N, C-alpha and C positions, 0 to 999 in steps of 0.2 A: 335545375338539374346541374349536378356538379361538372366542373370543366373537364375533369378527366374522363368522366362517362361520355360527355359529348365528343370528345376527341376520339374515343374508342368507336363510337357510333359512326363518325365521320370515316374513319379508317375502314371499318366494316363495310360501309356503304360503298367506298372506293373499290374495295376488293371484290364485292359482289356485282358490281356493274360489269366488270370485265367478263366473267363467265356468262352473264346474262346476255350480252351482245353475241358472245360466241355461240351460245345455245340458240338464240333467236334464228341466226343465219345458218345454223347447222342441224336444225330439227330433222330427225329421220335419216341423217346421213350415216351410212353404214361404216364410213372411214373417220368418222369424228373421234376426237380423243376422249370424248365422254363415254365411248364404249369401254374404255379401261375400267370405269366404275359402274356402268349399267350396260349390260349386254343387249337387253332388249330395246330397240329404238321406240317402241310404242309408249314408252314412259317419258320420252323427251318433253312432250307439250306440258304434262303435268309438272316435271321438274322445272321447265322454264317458268311456267306460270307461278309456281311456288317461289322461286328465286325473285321474280319480279314483284310479287306481292310483299315479300320481305323487304325489298328495296323501297316499295311505297310506304310501308309502315315505318321504316327508319326515317325516310324523308319527312312524313308527316309528323312523327315524333320530334324531329329536330327543328321543324319550322314552327311547331306549337310552343316550344320551349325557347324561343328566341329571347335573347336578353333585353333587346330594346324594342319599343314600340314608339316610333317617331310622333305619331299623332297624339298618344297620350303624354309623351314628354313635352310637346309643345302646349297642350293643355295644362300640364302641371306648372309650366314656367308662367302661364298667364292666369293663375289662380286669383291673384289680387284683382285683375281686370274683370274676371267673371264675377267676383262677388261684388264688385262695383256696379256691374250691369244689373245684377239681381236686386241690389239696393234700389236701383232706378225703376224697378218693377218690370224688367224684361223677362220674357218667358224663356225656357230652354230651347224652344224652337228658334226664337229670335237670335238667342246668343249662338246657337249652332250655325245659323245662316250668316251672321255677322262674322264668326271665326272662319268659315269656309270661304266667304267672300274675301277676306283679307289675305288668305292663301292664294287667291286667284283661281280657284277651282271652277270649271264651267258648270253651270246649272243644268239640271235635267239628265245628265249622264248616269251611267250605272255606277261609276266610281263616286260621283257626287252623292248619290243615294246611300252607298255603302258608308261612306265617310261620315255623312249626316247621321246615320243610325248609331254609328260608333260614338260620335260626339254626344248625342242624346243620352246614350247609355252612361257614358262618363259623367254627364252633368247630373243625371239622376243619382248616381252613386255619391256624388259630391253633397247632395242634400242632406 
C-alpha cells in the first residue's frame, strides 16, 4: 500500500474514533449533537455500529499491510544458517525449534505455537 494512502487511512481512522466515542456514550440522547444530522434517535445504534465497523475495517487493513514483519526479517538475515542446517539434514521442525529457542521464547505457550507455525510456513516457502 502506498504511503500516501496509509496516511489518509490513519487520518480517517483518527477522525472516525472521536464521533464513535461520542455516539457510544450518547446513544438515544435527545440532546445529542447527532440530532442535527439524524432527528430520530432510533438510528443511533445502527450509525454507531456502522462507524465502529468502518474503524475496524480500517484498523484491519492497516495492520495487514504493515511494512515490516520482524520474525520474517530475522529469518531473512539467517538464511545462510538455515541452509547450513538443511545441509546437515535437519528438518523444518528442528530448524524452527532451534530458531525459537535462540530467541528465548517459552515452549508450550500460545505465542510459541503461533511463531512456530509462522517459521514453518516461512521455511516451506524457502524450499
